[in-house]
PDB file of N, CA, C and O in Angstrom:
ATOM      1  N   MET A   1     -12.157 -29.927  28.466  1.00  0.00           N
ATOM      2  CA  MET A   1     -12.540 -29.487  27.098  1.00  0.00           C
ATOM      3  C   MET A   1     -12.517 -28.030  26.958  1.00  0.00           C
ATOM      4  O   MET A   1     -12.152 -27.503  25.907  1.00  0.00           O
ATOM      5  N   LYS A   2     -12.917 -27.316  28.047  1.00  0.00           N
ATOM      6  CA  LYS A   2     -12.963 -25.823  28.050  1.00  0.00           C
ATOM      7  C   LYS A   2     -11.561 -25.278  27.858  1.00  0.00           C
ATOM      8  O   LYS A   2     -11.363 -24.354  27.068  1.00  0.00           O
ATOM      9  N   ARG A   3     -10.583 -25.832  28.565  1.00  0.00           N
ATOM     10  CA  ARG A   3      -9.219 -25.388  28.445  1.00  0.00           C
ATOM     11  C   ARG A   3      -8.644 -25.693  26.995  1.00  0.00           C
ATOM     12  O   ARG A   3      -7.865 -24.906  26.456  1.00  0.00           O
ATOM     13  N   PHE A   4      -9.027 -26.773  26.438  1.00  0.00           N
ATOM     14  CA  PHE A   4      -8.616 -27.104  25.116  1.00  0.00           C
ATOM     15  C   PHE A   4      -9.080 -26.021  24.130  1.00  0.00           C
ATOM     16  O   PHE A   4      -8.296 -25.553  23.305  1.00  0.00           O
ATOM     17  N   MET A   5     -10.323 -25.637  24.221  1.00  0.00           N
ATOM     18  CA  MET A   5     -10.874 -24.607  23.366  1.00  0.00           C
ATOM     19  C   MET A   5     -10.169 -23.321  23.588  1.00  0.00           C
ATOM     20  O   MET A   5      -9.829 -22.645  22.618  1.00  0.00           O
ATOM     21  N   GLN A   6      -9.924 -22.934  24.827  1.00  0.00           N
ATOM     22  CA  GLN A   6      -9.152 -21.716  25.081  1.00  0.00           C
ATOM     23  C   GLN A   6      -7.774 -21.766  24.436  1.00  0.00           C
ATOM     24  O   GLN A   6      -7.322 -20.782  23.850  1.00  0.00           O
ATOM     25  N   ALA A   7      -7.130 -22.872  24.540  1.00  0.00           N
ATOM     26  CA  ALA A   7      -5.818 -23.090  23.943  1.00  0.00           C
ATOM     27  C   ALA A   7      -5.835 -22.954  22.428  1.00  0.00           C
ATOM     28  O   ALA A   7      -4.901 -22.423  21.826  1.00  0.00           O
ATOM     29  N   VAL A   8      -6.915 -23.442  21.820  1.00  0.00           N
ATOM     30  CA  VAL A   8      -7.045 -23.383  20.346  1.00  0.00           C
ATOM     31  C   VAL A   8      -7.273 -21.916  19.942  1.00  0.00           C
ATOM     32  O   VAL A   8      -6.677 -21.444  18.974  1.00  0.00           O
ATOM     33  N   VAL A   9      -8.119 -21.206  20.669  1.00  0.00           N
ATOM     34  CA  VAL A   9      -8.380 -19.840  20.347  1.00  0.00           C
ATOM     35  C   VAL A   9      -7.147 -18.953  20.486  1.00  0.00           C
ATOM     36  O   VAL A   9      -6.860 -18.118  19.629  1.00  0.00           O
ATOM     37  N   ILE A  10      -6.422 -19.156  21.593  1.00  0.00           N
ATOM     38  CA  ILE A  10      -5.182 -18.406  21.815  1.00  0.00           C
ATOM     39  C   ILE A  10      -4.171 -18.662  20.724  1.00  0.00           C
ATOM     40  O   ILE A  10      -3.535 -17.751  20.195  1.00  0.00           O
ATOM     41  N   ALA A  11      -4.040 -19.988  20.396  1.00  0.00           N
ATOM     42  CA  ALA A  11      -3.014 -20.347  19.346  1.00  0.00           C
ATOM     43  C   ALA A  11      -3.376 -19.738  17.988  1.00  0.00           C
ATOM     44  O   ALA A  11      -2.501 -19.331  17.224  1.00  0.00           O
ATOM     45  N   SER A  12      -4.701 -19.682  17.700  1.00  0.00           N
ATOM     46  CA  SER A  12      -5.109 -19.104  16.411  1.00  0.00           C
ATOM     47  C   SER A  12      -4.902 -17.612  16.432  1.00  0.00           C
ATOM     48  O   SER A  12      -4.540 -17.041  15.404  1.00  0.00           O
ATOM     49  N   LEU A  13      -5.110 -16.957  17.543  1.00  0.00           N
ATOM     50  CA  LEU A  13      -4.897 -15.480  17.619  1.00  0.00           C
ATOM     51  C   LEU A  13      -3.468 -15.139  17.534  1.00  0.00           C
ATOM     52  O   LEU A  13      -3.125 -14.103  16.963  1.00  0.00           O
ATOM     53  N   VAL A  14      -2.580 -15.967  18.081  1.00  0.00           N
ATOM     54  CA  VAL A  14      -1.142 -15.744  18.028  1.00  0.00           C
ATOM     55  C   VAL A  14      -0.628 -16.068  16.657  1.00  0.00           C
ATOM     56  O   VAL A  14       0.285 -15.380  16.203  1.00  0.00           O
ATOM     57  N   GLY A  15      -1.128 -17.045  15.964  1.00  0.00           N
ATOM     58  CA  GLY A  15      -0.669 -17.464  14.689  1.00  0.00           C
ATOM     59  C   GLY A  15      -1.194 -16.653  13.538  1.00  0.00           C
ATOM     60  O   GLY A  15      -0.587 -16.693  12.468  1.00  0.00           O
ATOM     61  N   THR A  16      -2.263 -15.928  13.672  1.00  0.00           N
ATOM     62  CA  THR A  16      -2.845 -15.129  12.598  1.00  0.00           C
ATOM     63  C   THR A  16      -1.884 -14.053  12.079  1.00  0.00           C
ATOM     64  O   THR A  16      -1.727 -13.935  10.864  1.00  0.00           O
ATOM     65  N   PRO A  17      -1.240 -13.269  12.937  1.00  0.00           N
ATOM     66  CA  PRO A  17      -0.318 -12.294  12.406  1.00  0.00           C
ATOM     67  C   PRO A  17       0.877 -12.862  11.620  1.00  0.00           C
ATOM     68  O   PRO A  17       1.400 -12.224  10.706  1.00  0.00           O
ATOM     69  N   LEU A  18       1.281 -14.049  11.997  1.00  0.00           N
ATOM     70  CA  LEU A  18       2.403 -14.712  11.356  1.00  0.00           C
ATOM     71  C   LEU A  18       2.074 -15.038   9.892  1.00  0.00           C
ATOM     72  O   LEU A  18       2.908 -14.896   8.998  1.00  0.00           O
ATOM     73  N   VAL A  19       0.809 -15.485   9.682  1.00  0.00           N
ATOM     74  CA  VAL A  19       0.363 -15.817   8.348  1.00  0.00           C
ATOM     75  C   VAL A  19       0.114 -14.568   7.469  1.00  0.00           C
ATOM     76  O   VAL A  19       0.334 -14.572   6.258  1.00  0.00           O
ATOM     77  N   SER A  20      -0.349 -13.521   8.136  1.00  0.00           N
ATOM     78  CA  SER A  20      -0.639 -12.303   7.400  1.00  0.00           C
ATOM     79  C   SER A  20       0.590 -11.561   6.934  1.00  0.00           C
ATOM     80  O   SER A  20       0.493 -10.775   5.992  1.00  0.00           O
ATOM     81  N   PHE A  21       1.724 -11.765   7.536  1.00  0.00           N
ATOM     82  CA  PHE A  21       2.979 -11.115   7.141  1.00  0.00           C
ATOM     83  C   PHE A  21       3.842 -11.986   6.199  1.00  0.00           C
ATOM     84  O   PHE A  21       4.989 -11.649   5.908  1.00  0.00           O
ATOM     85  N   ALA A  22       3.276 -13.089   5.739  1.00  0.00           N
ATOM     86  CA  ALA A  22       4.021 -13.984   4.850  1.00  0.00           C
ATOM     87  C   ALA A  22       4.335 -13.299   3.515  1.00  0.00           C
ATOM     88  O   ALA A  22       3.488 -12.595   2.965  1.00  0.00           O
ATOM     89  N   GLN A  23       5.532 -13.501   3.003  1.00  0.00           N
ATOM     90  CA  GLN A  23       5.880 -12.886   1.726  1.00  0.00           C
ATOM     91  C   GLN A  23       5.708 -13.924   0.625  1.00  0.00           C
ATOM     92  O   GLN A  23       5.656 -15.130   0.865  1.00  0.00           O
ATOM     93  N   SER A  24       5.621 -13.392  -0.606  1.00  0.00           N
ATOM     94  CA  SER A  24       5.490 -14.273  -1.722  1.00  0.00           C
ATOM     95  C   SER A  24       6.760 -15.069  -1.858  1.00  0.00           C
ATOM     96  O   SER A  24       7.820 -14.660  -1.383  1.00  0.00           O
ATOM     97  N   SER A  25       6.649 -16.236  -2.524  1.00  0.00           N
ATOM     98  CA  SER A  25       7.829 -17.067  -2.712  1.00  0.00           C
ATOM     99  C   SER A  25       8.532 -16.760  -4.023  1.00  0.00           C
ATOM    100  O   SER A  25       9.512 -17.428  -4.353  1.00  0.00           O
ATOM    101  N   GLN A  26       8.074 -15.790  -4.770  1.00  0.00           N
ATOM    102  CA  GLN A  26       8.688 -15.432  -6.036  1.00  0.00           C
ATOM    103  C   GLN A  26       9.935 -14.656  -5.761  1.00  0.00           C
ATOM    104  O   GLN A  26       9.941 -13.758  -4.919  1.00  0.00           O
ATOM    105  N   PRO A  27      11.017 -14.992  -6.471  1.00  0.00           N
ATOM    106  CA  PRO A  27      12.314 -14.260  -6.285  1.00  0.00           C
ATOM    107  C   PRO A  27      12.224 -12.935  -6.942  1.00  0.00           C
ATOM    108  O   PRO A  27      11.513 -12.769  -7.933  1.00  0.00           O
ATOM    109  N   VAL A  28      12.935 -11.983  -6.407  1.00  0.00           N
ATOM    110  CA  VAL A  28      13.029 -10.648  -6.929  1.00  0.00           C
ATOM    111  C   VAL A  28      14.216 -10.598  -7.865  1.00  0.00           C
ATOM    112  O   VAL A  28      15.317 -11.041  -7.539  1.00  0.00           O
ATOM    113  N   THR A  29      13.956 -10.036  -9.056  1.00  0.00           N
ATOM    114  CA  THR A  29      15.100  -9.959 -10.033  1.00  0.00           C
ATOM    115  C   THR A  29      15.925  -8.747  -9.805  1.00  0.00           C
ATOM    116  O   THR A  29      15.496  -7.842  -9.090  1.00  0.00           O
ATOM    117  N   ARG A  30      17.104  -8.684 -10.385  1.00  0.00           N
ATOM    118  CA  ARG A  30      17.969  -7.508 -10.290  1.00  0.00           C
ATOM    119  C   ARG A  30      17.301  -6.309 -10.907  1.00  0.00           C
ATOM    120  O   ARG A  30      17.419  -5.197 -10.394  1.00  0.00           O
ATOM    121  N   ALA A  31      16.613  -6.514 -11.983  1.00  0.00           N
ATOM    122  CA  ALA A  31      15.938  -5.432 -12.697  1.00  0.00           C
ATOM    123  C   ALA A  31      14.868  -4.842 -11.790  1.00  0.00           C
ATOM    124  O   ALA A  31      14.707  -3.622 -11.768  1.00  0.00           O
ATOM    125  N   GLN A  32      14.152  -5.630 -11.062  1.00  0.00           N
ATOM    126  CA  GLN A  32      13.104  -5.137 -10.170  1.00  0.00           C
ATOM    127  C   GLN A  32      13.708  -4.315  -8.976  1.00  0.00           C
ATOM    128  O   GLN A  32      13.167  -3.299  -8.541  1.00  0.00           O
ATOM    129  N   VAL A  33      14.865  -4.838  -8.488  1.00  0.00           N
ATOM    130  CA  VAL A  33      15.544  -4.119  -7.368  1.00  0.00           C
ATOM    131  C   VAL A  33      16.065  -2.771  -7.895  1.00  0.00           C
ATOM    132  O   VAL A  33      15.916  -1.757  -7.213  1.00  0.00           O
ATOM    133  N   ARG A  34      16.667  -2.738  -9.085  1.00  0.00           N
ATOM    134  CA  ARG A  34      17.170  -1.542  -9.665  1.00  0.00           C
ATOM    135  C   ARG A  34      16.037  -0.543  -9.963  1.00  0.00           C
ATOM    136  O   ARG A  34      16.191   0.655  -9.727  1.00  0.00           O
ATOM    137  N   ALA A  35      14.916  -1.029 -10.473  1.00  0.00           N
ATOM    138  CA  ALA A  35      13.711  -0.117 -10.708  1.00  0.00           C
ATOM    139  C   ALA A  35      13.261   0.423  -9.399  1.00  0.00           C
ATOM    140  O   ALA A  35      12.941   1.609  -9.323  1.00  0.00           O
ATOM    141  N   ASP A  36      13.211  -0.358  -8.362  1.00  0.00           N
ATOM    142  CA  ASP A  36      12.700   0.120  -7.066  1.00  0.00           C
ATOM    143  C   ASP A  36      13.716   1.172  -6.516  1.00  0.00           C
ATOM    144  O   ASP A  36      13.300   2.171  -5.928  1.00  0.00           O
ATOM    145  N   MET A  37      15.010   0.954  -6.702  1.00  0.00           N
ATOM    146  CA  MET A  37      16.053   1.877  -6.264  1.00  0.00           C
ATOM    147  C   MET A  37      15.918   3.252  -6.974  1.00  0.00           C
ATOM    148  O   MET A  37      15.993   4.315  -6.357  1.00  0.00           O
ATOM    149  N   VAL A  38      15.720   3.161  -8.263  1.00  0.00           N
ATOM    150  CA  VAL A  38      15.587   4.358  -9.087  1.00  0.00           C
ATOM    151  C   VAL A  38      14.342   5.136  -8.644  1.00  0.00           C
ATOM    152  O   VAL A  38      14.407   6.359  -8.518  1.00  0.00           O
ATOM    153  N   ALA A  39      13.213   4.462  -8.406  1.00  0.00           N
ATOM    154  CA  ALA A  39      12.027   5.107  -7.978  1.00  0.00           C
ATOM    155  C   ALA A  39      12.208   5.785  -6.669  1.00  0.00           C
ATOM    156  O   ALA A  39      11.729   6.905  -6.494  1.00  0.00           O
ATOM    157  N   VAL A  40      12.881   5.159  -5.726  1.00  0.00           N
ATOM    158  CA  VAL A  40      13.108   5.734  -4.371  1.00  0.00           C
ATOM    159  C   VAL A  40      14.075   6.893  -4.493  1.00  0.00           C
ATOM    160  O   VAL A  40      13.918   7.877  -3.769  1.00  0.00           O
ATOM    161  N   GLU A  41      15.087   6.831  -5.387  1.00  0.00           N
ATOM    162  CA  GLU A  41      15.987   7.985  -5.509  1.00  0.00           C
ATOM    163  C   GLU A  41      15.293   9.154  -6.147  1.00  0.00           C
ATOM    164  O   GLU A  41      15.572  10.299  -5.792  1.00  0.00           O
ATOM    165  N   LYS A  42      14.371   8.900  -7.105  1.00  0.00           N
ATOM    166  CA  LYS A  42      13.583   9.970  -7.663  1.00  0.00           C
ATOM    167  C   LYS A  42      12.684  10.628  -6.656  1.00  0.00           C
ATOM    168  O   LYS A  42      12.387  11.816  -6.775  1.00  0.00           O
ATOM    169  N   ALA A  43      12.234   9.870  -5.645  1.00  0.00           N
ATOM    170  CA  ALA A  43      11.425  10.394  -4.609  1.00  0.00           C
ATOM    171  C   ALA A  43      12.193  11.224  -3.552  1.00  0.00           C
ATOM    172  O   ALA A  43      11.598  11.801  -2.641  1.00  0.00           O
ATOM    173  N   GLY A  44      13.529  11.260  -3.705  1.00  0.00           N
ATOM    174  CA  GLY A  44      14.297  12.055  -2.808  1.00  0.00           C
ATOM    175  C   GLY A  44      15.289  11.402  -1.891  1.00  0.00           C
ATOM    176  O   GLY A  44      15.947  12.059  -1.084  1.00  0.00           O
ATOM    177  N   TYR A  45      15.391  10.071  -2.027  1.00  0.00           N
ATOM    178  CA  TYR A  45      16.329   9.322  -1.189  1.00  0.00           C
ATOM    179  C   TYR A  45      17.734   9.430  -1.759  1.00  0.00           C
ATOM    180  O   TYR A  45      17.957   9.249  -2.956  1.00  0.00           O
ATOM    181  N   GLN A  46      18.704   9.738  -0.842  1.00  0.00           N
ATOM    182  CA  GLN A  46      20.117   9.816  -1.251  1.00  0.00           C
ATOM    183  C   GLN A  46      20.886   8.667  -0.591  1.00  0.00           C
ATOM    184  O   GLN A  46      21.025   8.696   0.632  1.00  0.00           O
ATOM    185  N   PRO A  47      21.391   7.666  -1.300  1.00  0.00           N
ATOM    186  CA  PRO A  47      22.000   6.524  -0.697  1.00  0.00           C
ATOM    187  C   PRO A  47      23.274   6.908   0.112  1.00  0.00           C
ATOM    188  O   PRO A  47      23.652   6.129   0.986  1.00  0.00           O
ATOM    189  N   GLY A  48      23.933   8.016  -0.115  1.00  0.00           N
ATOM    190  CA  GLY A  48      25.131   8.375   0.598  1.00  0.00           C
ATOM    191  C   GLY A  48      24.885   9.075   1.908  1.00  0.00           C
ATOM    192  O   GLY A  48      25.833   9.322   2.655  1.00  0.00           O
ATOM    193  N   ASP A  49      23.643   9.406   2.217  1.00  0.00           N
ATOM    194  CA  ASP A  49      23.327  10.110   3.451  1.00  0.00           C
ATOM    195  C   ASP A  49      23.057   9.100   4.560  1.00  0.00           C
ATOM    196  O   ASP A  49      21.902   8.756   4.812  1.00  0.00           O
ATOM    197  N   TRP A  50      24.098   8.623   5.223  1.00  0.00           N
ATOM    198  CA  TRP A  50      23.959   7.651   6.253  1.00  0.00           C
ATOM    199  C   TRP A  50      23.555   8.229   7.591  1.00  0.00           C
ATOM    200  O   TRP A  50      23.169   7.481   8.489  1.00  0.00           O
ATOM    201  N   LEU A  51      23.638   9.596   7.757  1.00  0.00           N
ATOM    202  CA  LEU A  51      23.268  10.206   9.043  1.00  0.00           C
ATOM    203  C   LEU A  51      21.732  10.065   9.309  1.00  0.00           C
ATOM    204  O   LEU A  51      21.338   9.899  10.463  1.00  0.00           O
ATOM    205  N   HIS A  52      20.921  10.123   8.334  1.00  0.00           N
ATOM    206  CA  HIS A  52      19.473   9.992   8.478  1.00  0.00           C
ATOM    207  C   HIS A  52      18.942   8.869   7.676  1.00  0.00           C
ATOM    208  O   HIS A  52      17.874   8.967   7.072  1.00  0.00           O
ATOM    209  N   TYR A  53      19.709   7.753   7.660  1.00  0.00           N
ATOM    210  CA  TYR A  53      19.398   6.598   6.805  1.00  0.00           C
ATOM    211  C   TYR A  53      17.979   6.062   6.942  1.00  0.00           C
ATOM    212  O   TYR A  53      17.262   6.074   5.941  1.00  0.00           O
ATOM    213  N   PRO A  54      17.524   5.604   8.071  1.00  0.00           N
ATOM    214  CA  PRO A  54      16.222   4.974   8.056  1.00  0.00           C
ATOM    215  C   PRO A  54      15.077   5.943   7.778  1.00  0.00           C
ATOM    216  O   PRO A  54      14.105   5.599   7.106  1.00  0.00           O
ATOM    217  N   GLU A  55      15.206   7.147   8.301  1.00  0.00           N
ATOM    218  CA  GLU A  55      14.089   8.089   8.121  1.00  0.00           C
ATOM    219  C   GLU A  55      13.897   8.492   6.672  1.00  0.00           C
ATOM    220  O   GLU A  55      12.782   8.489   6.150  1.00  0.00           O
ATOM    221  N   ASN A  56      15.038   8.849   6.012  1.00  0.00           N
ATOM    222  CA  ASN A  56      14.969   9.253   4.624  1.00  0.00           C
ATOM    223  C   ASN A  56      14.479   8.117   3.690  1.00  0.00           C
ATOM    224  O   ASN A  56      13.729   8.379   2.750  1.00  0.00           O
ATOM    225  N   LEU A  57      14.873   6.935   3.931  1.00  0.00           N
ATOM    226  CA  LEU A  57      14.476   5.763   3.114  1.00  0.00           C
ATOM    227  C   LEU A  57      13.027   5.591   3.316  1.00  0.00           C
ATOM    228  O   LEU A  57      12.296   5.499   2.330  1.00  0.00           O
ATOM    229  N   GLN A  58      12.536   5.539   4.545  1.00  0.00           N
ATOM    230  CA  GLN A  58      11.121   5.307   4.809  1.00  0.00           C
ATOM    231  C   GLN A  58      10.213   6.447   4.203  1.00  0.00           C
ATOM    232  O   GLN A  58       9.119   6.184   3.703  1.00  0.00           O
ATOM    233  N   ALA A  59      10.700   7.667   4.271  1.00  0.00           N
ATOM    234  CA  ALA A  59       9.947   8.771   3.704  1.00  0.00           C
ATOM    235  C   ALA A  59       9.837   8.637   2.238  1.00  0.00           C
ATOM    236  O   ALA A  59       8.776   8.901   1.671  1.00  0.00           O
ATOM    237  N   ALA A  60      10.900   8.232   1.589  1.00  0.00           N
ATOM    238  CA  ALA A  60      10.979   8.111   0.120  1.00  0.00           C
ATOM    239  C   ALA A  60      10.090   6.880  -0.292  1.00  0.00           C
ATOM    240  O   ALA A  60       9.387   6.937  -1.301  1.00  0.00           O
ATOM    241  N   GLU A  61      10.137   5.819   0.474  1.00  0.00           N
ATOM    242  CA  GLU A  61       9.262   4.672   0.166  1.00  0.00           C
ATOM    243  C   GLU A  61       7.801   5.016   0.296  1.00  0.00           C
ATOM    244  O   GLU A  61       6.978   4.608  -0.525  1.00  0.00           O
ATOM    245  N   ALA A  62       7.475   5.776   1.343  1.00  0.00           N
ATOM    246  CA  ALA A  62       6.124   6.206   1.522  1.00  0.00           C
ATOM    247  C   ALA A  62       5.656   7.071   0.335  1.00  0.00           C
ATOM    248  O   ALA A  62       4.526   6.927  -0.132  1.00  0.00           O
ATOM    249  N   LYS A  63       6.506   7.942  -0.133  1.00  0.00           N
ATOM    250  CA  LYS A  63       6.178   8.798  -1.250  1.00  0.00           C
ATOM    251  C   LYS A  63       5.979   7.953  -2.513  1.00  0.00           C
ATOM    252  O   LYS A  63       5.067   8.244  -3.287  1.00  0.00           O
ATOM    253  N   VAL A  64       6.771   6.950  -2.746  1.00  0.00           N
ATOM    254  CA  VAL A  64       6.593   6.088  -3.919  1.00  0.00           C
ATOM    255  C   VAL A  64       5.367   5.294  -3.780  1.00  0.00           C
ATOM    256  O   VAL A  64       4.668   5.109  -4.776  1.00  0.00           O
ATOM    257  N   ALA A  65       5.030   4.792  -2.601  1.00  0.00           N
ATOM    258  CA  ALA A  65       3.778   4.064  -2.394  1.00  0.00           C
ATOM    259  C   ALA A  65       2.588   4.909  -2.622  1.00  0.00           C
ATOM    260  O   ALA A  65       1.590   4.447  -3.176  1.00  0.00           O
ATOM    261  N   ALA A  66       2.664   6.189  -2.193  1.00  0.00           N
ATOM    262  CA  ALA A  66       1.519   7.070  -2.416  1.00  0.00           C
ATOM    263  C   ALA A  66       1.373   7.382  -3.903  1.00  0.00           C
ATOM    264  O   ALA A  66       0.247   7.496  -4.388  1.00  0.00           O
ATOM    265  N   GLN A  67       2.417   7.518  -4.605  1.00  0.00           N
ATOM    266  CA  GLN A  67       2.336   7.740  -6.082  1.00  0.00           C
ATOM    267  C   GLN A  67       1.749   6.558  -6.770  1.00  0.00           C
ATOM    268  O   GLN A  67       0.915   6.692  -7.666  1.00  0.00           O
ATOM    269  N   ASN A  68       2.197   5.352  -6.340  1.00  0.00           N
ATOM    270  CA  ASN A  68       1.660   4.116  -6.919  1.00  0.00           C
ATOM    271  C   ASN A  68       0.139   3.940  -6.606  1.00  0.00           C
ATOM    272  O   ASN A  68      -0.630   3.481  -7.451  1.00  0.00           O
ATOM    273  N   ALA A  69      -0.246   4.304  -5.420  1.00  0.00           N
ATOM    274  CA  ALA A  69      -1.642   4.260  -5.054  1.00  0.00           C
ATOM    275  C   ALA A  69      -2.486   5.214  -5.900  1.00  0.00           C
ATOM    276  O   ALA A  69      -3.595   4.888  -6.323  1.00  0.00           O
ATOM    277  N   THR A  70      -1.922   6.409  -6.133  1.00  0.00           N
ATOM    278  CA  THR A  70      -2.659   7.359  -6.934  1.00  0.00           C
ATOM    279  C   THR A  70      -2.768   6.900  -8.408  1.00  0.00           C
ATOM    280  O   THR A  70      -3.774   7.121  -9.082  1.00  0.00           O
ATOM    281  N   ALA A  71      -1.697   6.263  -8.859  1.00  0.00           N
ATOM    282  CA  ALA A  71      -1.702   5.741 -10.252  1.00  0.00           C
ATOM    283  C   ALA A  71      -2.699   4.588 -10.349  1.00  0.00           C
ATOM    284  O   ALA A  71      -3.348   4.432 -11.383  1.00  0.00           O
ATOM    285  N   GLN A  72      -2.840   3.768  -9.289  1.00  0.00           N
ATOM    286  CA  GLN A  72      -3.766   2.642  -9.346  1.00  0.00           C
ATOM    287  C   GLN A  72      -5.211   3.093  -9.160  1.00  0.00           C
ATOM    288  O   GLN A  72      -6.134   2.416  -9.612  1.00  0.00           O
ATOM    289  N   ALA A  73      -5.411   4.225  -8.502  1.00  0.00           N
ATOM    290  CA  ALA A  73      -6.751   4.721  -8.278  1.00  0.00           C
ATOM    291  C   ALA A  73      -7.485   5.024  -9.597  1.00  0.00           C
ATOM    292  O   ALA A  73      -8.693   4.809  -9.695  1.00  0.00           O
ATOM    293  N   GLY A  74      -6.760   5.519 -10.604  1.00  0.00           N
ATOM    294  CA  GLY A  74      -7.338   5.831 -11.870  1.00  0.00           C
ATOM    295  C   GLY A  74      -7.773   4.548 -12.630  1.00  0.00           C
ATOM    296  O   GLY A  74      -8.568   4.613 -13.567  1.00  0.00           O
ATOM    297  N   VAL A  75      -7.242   3.405 -12.210  1.00  0.00           N
ATOM    298  CA  VAL A  75      -7.514   2.145 -12.943  1.00  0.00           C
ATOM    299  C   VAL A  75      -8.318   1.193 -12.055  1.00  0.00           C
ATOM    300  O   VAL A  75      -8.276  -0.018 -12.270  1.00  0.00           O
ATOM    301  N   SER A  76      -9.030   1.700 -11.087  1.00  0.00           N
ATOM    302  CA  SER A  76      -9.659   0.857 -10.132  1.00  0.00           C
ATOM    303  C   SER A  76     -10.886   0.141 -10.602  1.00  0.00           C
ATOM    304  O   SER A  76     -11.287  -0.866 -10.018  1.00  0.00           O
ATOM    305  N   GLY A  77     -11.506   0.660 -11.681  1.00  0.00           N
ATOM    306  CA  GLY A  77     -12.724   0.077 -12.158  1.00  0.00           C
ATOM    307  C   GLY A  77     -13.996   0.663 -11.562  1.00  0.00           C
ATOM    308  O   GLY A  77     -15.095   0.231 -11.909  1.00  0.00           O
ATOM    309  N   TYR A  78     -13.867   1.602 -10.708  1.00  0.00           N
ATOM    310  CA  TYR A  78     -15.070   2.235 -10.153  1.00  0.00           C
ATOM    311  C   TYR A  78     -15.487   3.472 -10.941  1.00  0.00           C
ATOM    312  O   TYR A  78     -16.512   4.076 -10.627  1.00  0.00           O
ATOM    313  N   GLY A  79     -14.716   3.868 -11.962  1.00  0.00           N
ATOM    314  CA  GLY A  79     -15.104   4.944 -12.768  1.00  0.00           C
ATOM    315  C   GLY A  79     -14.528   6.265 -12.311  1.00  0.00           C
ATOM    316  O   GLY A  79     -14.078   6.370 -11.170  1.00  0.00           O
ATOM    317  N   GLY A  80     -14.525   7.260 -13.148  1.00  0.00           N
ATOM    318  CA  GLY A  80     -13.968   8.544 -12.792  1.00  0.00           C
ATOM    319  C   GLY A  80     -15.045   9.532 -12.456  1.00  0.00           C
ATOM    320  O   GLY A  80     -16.152   9.174 -12.053  1.00  0.00           O
ATOM    321  N   GLU A  81     -14.702  10.766 -12.630  1.00  0.00           N
ATOM    322  CA  GLU A  81     -15.673  11.817 -12.377  1.00  0.00           C
ATOM    323  C   GLU A  81     -16.756  11.857 -13.438  1.00  0.00           C
ATOM    324  O   GLU A  81     -16.507  11.596 -14.615  1.00  0.00           O
ATOM    325  N   ALA A  82     -17.960  12.189 -13.002  1.00  0.00           N
ATOM    326  CA  ALA A  82     -19.019  12.379 -13.958  1.00  0.00           C
ATOM    327  C   ALA A  82     -18.905  13.635 -14.713  1.00  0.00           C
ATOM    328  O   ALA A  82     -18.579  14.662 -14.118  1.00  0.00           O
ATOM    329  N   ILE A  83     -19.150  13.637 -15.997  1.00  0.00           N
ATOM    330  CA  ILE A  83     -19.112  14.809 -16.778  1.00  0.00           C
ATOM    331  C   ILE A  83     -20.511  15.371 -16.872  1.00  0.00           C
ATOM    332  O   ILE A  83     -21.447  14.631 -17.177  1.00  0.00           O
ATOM    333  N   GLY A  84     -20.686  16.665 -16.619  1.00  0.00           N
ATOM    334  CA  GLY A  84     -21.970  17.296 -16.537  1.00  0.00           C
ATOM    335  C   GLY A  84     -22.414  17.682 -15.217  1.00  0.00           C
ATOM    336  O   GLY A  84     -21.634  17.658 -14.264  1.00  0.00           O
ATOM    337  N   THR A  85     -23.705  18.061 -15.096  1.00  0.00           N
ATOM    338  CA  THR A  85     -24.249  18.451 -13.828  1.00  0.00           C
ATOM    339  C   THR A  85     -25.525  17.687 -13.525  1.00  0.00           C
ATOM    340  O   THR A  85     -26.131  17.079 -14.407  1.00  0.00           O
ATOM    341  N   SER A  86     -25.898  17.728 -12.327  1.00  0.00           N
ATOM    342  CA  SER A  86     -27.185  17.126 -11.914  1.00  0.00           C
ATOM    343  C   SER A  86     -27.868  17.971 -10.855  1.00  0.00           C
ATOM    344  O   SER A  86     -27.199  18.692 -10.115  1.00  0.00           O
ATOM    345  N   VAL A  87     -29.195  17.895 -10.770  1.00  0.00           N
ATOM    346  CA  VAL A  87     -29.957  18.697  -9.847  1.00  0.00           C
ATOM    347  C   VAL A  87     -30.874  17.677  -9.106  1.00  0.00           C
ATOM    348  O   VAL A  87     -31.500  16.806  -9.710  1.00  0.00           O
ATOM    349  N   SER A  88     -30.908  17.837  -7.835  1.00  0.00           N
ATOM    350  CA  SER A  88     -31.794  16.957  -7.081  1.00  0.00           C
ATOM    351  C   SER A  88     -32.707  17.806  -6.128  1.00  0.00           C
ATOM    352  O   SER A  88     -32.309  18.875  -5.665  1.00  0.00           O
ATOM    353  N   GLY A  89     -33.919  17.299  -5.859  1.00  0.00           N
ATOM    354  CA  GLY A  89     -34.766  18.014  -4.956  1.00  0.00           C
ATOM    355  C   GLY A  89     -35.829  18.817  -5.577  1.00  0.00           C
ATOM    356  O   GLY A  89     -36.827  19.130  -4.928  1.00  0.00           O
ATOM    357  N   ARG A  90     -35.655  19.185  -6.867  1.00  0.00           N
ATOM    358  CA  ARG A  90     -36.637  20.042  -7.555  1.00  0.00           C
ATOM    359  C   ARG A  90     -36.810  19.484  -8.982  1.00  0.00           C
ATOM    360  O   ARG A  90     -35.909  18.854  -9.536  1.00  0.00           O
ATOM    361  N   VAL A  91     -37.958  19.728  -9.533  1.00  0.00           N
ATOM    362  CA  VAL A  91     -38.159  19.444 -10.936  1.00  0.00           C
ATOM    363  C   VAL A  91     -37.559  20.551 -11.726  1.00  0.00           C
ATOM    364  O   VAL A  91     -37.751  21.724 -11.404  1.00  0.00           O
ATOM    365  N   ALA A  92     -36.838  20.210 -12.752  1.00  0.00           N
ATOM    366  CA  ALA A  92     -36.181  21.239 -13.588  1.00  0.00           C
ATOM    367  C   ALA A  92     -37.273  22.215 -14.164  1.00  0.00           C
ATOM    368  O   ALA A  92     -38.351  21.813 -14.602  1.00  0.00           O
ATOM    369  N   GLY A  93     -36.897  23.514 -14.123  1.00  0.00           N
ATOM    370  CA  GLY A  93     -37.828  24.548 -14.737  1.00  0.00           C
ATOM    371  C   GLY A  93     -38.740  25.142 -13.686  1.00  0.00           C
ATOM    372  O   GLY A  93     -39.505  26.036 -14.051  1.00  0.00           O
ATOM    373  N   GLN A  94     -38.748  24.773 -12.497  1.00  0.00           N
ATOM    374  CA  GLN A  94     -39.702  25.323 -11.527  1.00  0.00           C
ATOM    375  C   GLN A  94     -38.971  26.365 -10.663  1.00  0.00           C
ATOM    376  O   GLN A  94     -39.576  26.963  -9.774  1.00  0.00           O
TER     377      GLN A  94
END
């Protein structure tokens, strides 16, 4: 029984990364692919530069992802900066 439990734990540890990398089953449209390509090209990727192909593409994708994360941060629901000032530690006027 002890070996069976070890086998179950090992199998679950090995299988967990496979489930976490699963992609959605929704097909990607041509318009989505074109929009992604335009965004990557605006971020500095040049499709004709095959000499530095993977590095340039990965850098441009990282830049686009950072821009998307920044855009999403403003819509996160946690609120923005507080307007005004606050004082702590003393009573005002002393």
